[in-house]
N, C-alpha and C positions, 0 to 999 in steps of 0.2 A: 504494499499499499504506499502510495507516495504521500508523504507529509509536506504539503504546500507551505504550511506555517514555518516549518523548519528551514525552508529554502528561501522564503521571502526576503530575508536580510541580505542575501548574497546574490540571488538570481532573480531577475525580473519575472513577475508572474506571467504565465503563458509561454515562458521559454521552454518549458518541459511539458510534453503532451503525452498522456497515457492513452493507448489504444486498447479498449476493453475487448473488442471482438478478436478472438483467436483463430478464426477461420482460416484455412490454408489459402484461400483465394485473396484474402487481405494481405498476407505476406507476399504472395506472387505479385500483387499490385504495387506494393511498396517497393519491391526490388526493381521495378521498372521506372521509377521517378527520377530519371536523370535530369539534372538541372535544378531539381528541387531538394534533393537529399545528397549530402557530400559523402557519406561514409556509412557502411553497415558493419556491425560487429555482432554476428550470431553467437550466442552462448548456449552450449548444450553438447550433445554427443557428436562424435566424428561424422556420423552419417548426415546429421542435420547441417553441419558446417559445410561438408562437401556439396550438399544439394543447394545451399544458399549460394555458394560460390559459382556453381554451375548455372544457375538461373539469373543471377543478378547482372544488371546493366551498370551497377554502381561499384565503386571501389569496396572490397571486402577485406577486413583484417581477420585472419584465420587463426584459431586457437585449436590446432590439432592435438592429438593424443600426446602425452608425455611419457615416452619410453626413455627414462633416465637410467644412465649407467654410472657405476662407480668402479674405477679400475685400481686394484691394490698392487702397486708395483713391488719389485723385489726388495728395494731399499726402504719400503714403507716402515714407519714406526707401527708395529702391529697392534699395540694397545690403542693408539690413536685411531688406526684403521677400524678396529672393532667398534669403537664408540660412534665413529662416523657413519659406518654401514648400518649399525643398529638404528641410529637416529633416522637415517634416510629412509629405511624400510618401515620402521614400527611406529615412529612417533605420530604419524597420521597417514596411513596407507592409501586412503581413498581420494588423494589429491594428485594433481598432475605433476608435482615436483617431487613425489616419492620415488625412490629407487625401484626400478623393476628388474635390472639385471646387475649382478655383481661379477666383475671380471678379476681373476686373481693370477699373478704371475706364477709360472710352474715351479720356480725354485723356492717359493715360500708357501706353496699351496699345502703341503702336508702338515706344516706347522700352524698355518692360519685357519684353514678350513674347519677341522674338527671342533675347536672351541667356538669359532664363529657361528657355525651352523647349530650347534648345541644351544647357544645363547638365543639364536633367532627361533628355534623351535620351541623354547619355553613359553613365549607368548602366542604360539600357534602358528608360526609362519610355515607354510608348505614349500619345500625346496624341490625344485626341478633342475637337475644338474646334467651336465655333459657326461660323456663316459668316464673321463678322468676324474671328475668330482664324485661320481658314483663309485669308483674304485677307491677313493680315499676315504669316503663316508658312506658306510653301508646303510641300505634301507631307505634311500631317497628315490624319488621318481626320476626316470630318465627324461631329459628334456626333449621335446619334439621341435622340429624346424619352426612350427608355428609359434612356439612359446617365445622365441627371440623377438617376434614381431608383436607381442601382446602387452598392452597396457592392463595390468591386472586390476589396479585400484582395490586391492584386497591384500590379505596376508599371505601372498604367493610371491616367490622370488626365483628367477632364473639364475643359474650360477655356471660360469664356464672358466676353465683353466686355460690361460693363454701363454705362448712362449716368450712374448716380449711386448713392449709398448707399441710397436708396429702393428701387431696382430689385434691388440686391444683397439687401437684407433680404426683398423679396417673393419672390425666387428661393429663398432659404434656407427660408423658411416653407412654400413649396409643395413643395420637393423634399427637404428635410432630414429628419433623424430625431430632432431635438432632443436630440443627443448633445453635440457640442462644435464650436463655430464661432468664427472669429477674424477681426478687422479690423486691417489694418496701416494706420495713419494717424498724421498729426501734428495733425490737426484735432480738437480737444477736443469740439466740438459733434457731429461725426459719430460720434466714439468713444462719447459718452454716449447718442446715439440708438441706435446698434448694440447697446449693453449693455441698453437698456431694451426694444427691440422684437424682439430675437431671443430667442425663448423657448426656449432649449436648456438642458440641465443645466449645462453650462460654457460661458461666452462670454469670450473673450480680446481684449485690445487689445495689439498688438504682441508676440505670443508664439505659439509652436507649440502646435497642438491636441494634440501628443504628450504634453503634461504632464498630461492627464487620466488620472490613475492613482492608485490608492489610496495607494501608497507615496510618490509625489511630493506628495500632499496631506497627508502626515503621519499617515495613518490606519493605518500598519503594513501588514501583509500584506492585499493587496486581495481582497475577497470578490466584488466584481463592480462593474459601473457600471450604475446604474439610470436609465432614461429615463422612469420614472414621474414624477408630480407630487405624489403624497401619500405620506407616510412618508419612505422613503429616496429621494434623488435625487442622481445623479452618483456619483463614486467611493465605495465603500462599504467600511467597516472593521467591526470587532466592534461598535463603538457603535451602527452603523445596524441591527444585527440584535437589539438589546436594546429592551426596553420600560420602563416606569417604573410605580411605584405611589405613592399618597399615604399617608403615615403620619401620624396625628393624635393627639396626646396632649391629654387635656382633664382638667378638675377639676369636672365637672358642668355645663358650659356648655350652654345651650339657645338655639335660635334664637327670636327674638321677631318 
């Protein structure tokens, strides 16, 4: 429910209009109002967003699924890695910035995975692991190809052992959604490479992907998280919904 009294001191009355009719034909008509509407921001499931983008004659800021990864490198502080991975998956699993896939370097997998998976299973996280993960930790479900593409939004986690940072990056770029991805490492070279080559809206070194949020980024109330590459990208506040114009004062100047 829109509280007009709360907005009156900041926004002119009538600047915000609520359309009460939710019929599909109303949305279709709205999407054709080129010249009257500047921007459309669909909020909802991936199928809704793709359908709006397909039908619209207006610019659309898309908020596709968040398949977020955390890669635990071989030089990672394992205690820190455990805390970050636990937070990224468990703190609020039903949001788009929660970790959906955990990648672990093969050289630390045997040391890191058993306690990490045990801790994740305590609050009820279902683990779907690659063949090597299943070999290290018995009793978990074998991940299918579709799992790497899945945004669970639940206490479910895909886990894969990788040979190096290059394989981790390749996995993220193939299966990810360009939302938020993190590397846990003490290696500055690997950190720099991850930051450069992972082309997501938000890329982290030694921090949880759960920080991808308008409020956390200092943008005030979050309007959304854009996975587009032009105009707004990442957490969005009011500034990302505004445009600009040039105002020029002259005294008769002409261009020669």
